[in-house]
C-alpha positions in Angstrom: 22.5 -15.3 3.6 24.8 -14.8 0.6 27.7 -17.1 -0.1 30.7 -16.3 -2.3 33.4 -18.5 -3.6 36.1 -18.4 -6.2 36.6 -21.2 -8.8 39.9 -21.7 -10.6 38.9 -22.5 -14.2 40.9 -22.8 -17.5 39.6 -19.3 -18.2 40.9 -17.8 -15.0 39.2 -17.1 -11.7 35.4 -17.3 -11.7 33.5 -15.7 -8.8 30.4 -17.5 -7.7 27.6 -16.1 -5.5 24.6 -18.0 -4.2 22.0 -17.9 -1.5 20.6 -21.1 0.1 18.3 -21.8 -2.9 20.1 -20.8 -6.1 23.1 -19.5 -7.9 22.8 -15.8 -8.4 26.1 -14.8 -10.1 28.9 -16.5 -11.9 31.4 -13.9 -13.0 34.6 -14.2 -15.1 37.5 -12.2 -13.8 37.4 -8.7 -15.3 33.8 -9.1 -16.5 31.7 -6.0 -17.2 28.9 -5.5 -14.7 30.8 -7.6 -12.2 28.3 -8.8 -9.6 26.0 -5.8 -9.7 23.6 -5.5 -6.8 25.6 -7.9 -4.6 25.9 -6.6 -1.0 29.4 -7.7 -0.1 29.1 -6.6 3.5 26.5 -9.3 4.0 28.4 -12.0 2.0 30.2 -15.0 3.6 33.2 -16.5 1.9 32.0 -20.0 2.4 30.7 -22.9 0.2 27.1 -24.1 0.5 25.2 -26.8 -1.3 24.4 -24.6 -4.3 28.1 -23.6 -4.7 29.1 -27.3 -4.4 26.7 -28.2 -7.2 28.0 -25.3 -9.2 31.6 -26.6 -8.7 30.5 -30.0 -10.0 28.7 -28.4 -13.0 31.8 -26.4 -13.9 34.0 -29.4 -13.6 31.7 -31.3 -16.0 31.6 -28.3 -18.4 35.3 -27.9 -18.6 35.7 -31.7 -19.1 33.3 -31.7 -22.1 30.5 -33.5 -20.3 27.9 -31.0 -21.6 25.9 -30.2 -18.5 22.6 -28.3 -19.0 21.8 -25.0 -17.4 18.8 -26.8 -16.0 21.0 -29.1 -13.9 21.6 -26.2 -11.5 19.2 -24.1 -9.4 19.7 -20.6 -10.9 18.0 -17.3 -10.0 19.3 -14.5 -12.2 18.0 -11.1 -11.0 16.7 -8.7 -13.6 13.6 -7.4 -15.4 11.0 -9.7 -16.9 12.4 -8.9 -20.4 16.0 -9.8 -19.3 14.8 -13.0 -17.6 12.9 -14.1 -20.7 16.1 -13.5 -22.8 18.1 -15.5 -20.3 15.6 -18.4 -20.5 16.0 -18.4 -24.3 19.8 -18.6 -23.9 19.4 -21.6 -21.7 17.8 -23.4 -24.6 20.7 -22.9 -27.0 22.3 -26.3 -27.4 26.0 -26.9 -26.4 28.2 -26.3 -29.4 25.6 -24.2 -31.2 25.1 -20.5 -31.8 22.2 -18.2 -32.5 22.1 -14.5 -33.5 20.8 -11.6 -31.5 18.3 -11.2 -34.4 17.1 -14.8 -34.0 16.3 -14.1 -30.4 14.6 -10.8 -31.3 12.4 -12.6 -33.9 11.4 -15.2 -31.3 10.5 -12.6 -28.7 8.5 -10.6 -31.3 6.6 -13.7 -32.3 5.8 -14.5 -28.6 4.5 -11.0 -28.1 2.5 -10.9 -31.3 4.5 -8.0 -32.7 6.1 -7.6 -36.1 9.6 -6.6 -35.0 11.9 -6.3 -32.0 15.3 -4.6 -31.9 18.3 -6.9 -31.7 20.0 -4.2 -29.7 17.4 -4.7 -26.9 18.3 -8.4 -26.9 22.0 -7.5 -26.9 21.5 -5.3 -23.8 19.9 -8.2 -21.9 22.5 -10.7 -23.1 25.2 -8.4 -22.0 23.8 -8.2 -18.5 23.6 -11.9 -18.0 24.7 -12.4 -14.4 25.4 -16.2 -14.6 28.0 -16.5 -17.4 28.8 -19.8 -18.9 25.9 -21.6 -17.2 23.5 -19.2 -19.0 25.4 -19.5 -22.2 25.4 -15.9 -23.5 28.7 -16.8 -25.3 26.5 -18.8 -27.8 25.0 -15.6 -29.2 26.7 -14.0 -32.2 26.1 -11.1 -34.5 24.7 -11.5 -38.0 27.2 -13.1 -40.4 29.3 -14.6 -37.6 30.5 -11.5 -36.0 31.6 -12.1 -32.4 30.2 -9.0 -31.0 30.4 -8.2 -27.3 30.9 -10.5 -24.4 31.1 -9.3 -20.7 34.1 -11.4 -20.1 35.8 -10.2 -23.3 35.9 -11.5 -26.9 38.9 -13.7 -26.2 37.0 -15.6 -23.5 34.0 -15.9 -25.9 36.3 -17.4 -28.5 37.8 -19.8 -26.0 34.3 -21.0 -24.8 33.1 -21.5 -28.4 36.2 -23.4 -29.4 35.9 -25.5 -26.2 32.4 -26.5 -27.3 33.9 -27.6 -30.7 32.7 -24.9 -33.0 34.7 -24.2 -36.1 36.1 -20.8 -35.4 36.8 -20.1 -39.0 33.1 -19.4 -39.4 33.3 -16.4 -37.1 34.7 -13.0 -37.6 36.4 -10.3 -35.5 33.7 -7.6 -35.5 36.4 -4.9 -35.9 38.3 -6.5 -38.7 35.7 -8.7 -40.4 38.3 -11.3 -40.9 38.2 -15.0 -39.8 39.4 -15.6 -36.3 42.6 -17.3 -35.5 42.9 -18.6 -31.9 
């Protein structure tokens, strides 16, 4: 059975979806790829144990308690490549960022190849189905460009600022100027 619940966050309404074992989706209102592959006709608007744990996790996150993605049972659905990228995202520490290129280099090394395209990583990051918990907002472009975020660049800025990052280090990808939030 699939359970769906809304969570009122400082960012707006988050939609959570879980089965009995794990969290499958955490979507920010207006997010691209909003709950792909979810069969709404079989969903129940009801809280279960997984969604209760997710509520607690989100409460801790928004109250600066720094919960880990590993504190929740999560089961993002996707290809083996996407799942590996999402695992790497889970290891990015709270209040830190990495680049798409950093992740591409790591994956290339794991596969014993010379190079991997950062764009391929970007595609996987962009399809992250469990926003915030799997911290795709901690991935930035080379030189501090805040490129793409499924929930929008303004939400990405808010999440990074919430985690204590100095937003003057980052740039609007369209203007190449420091961000003011």
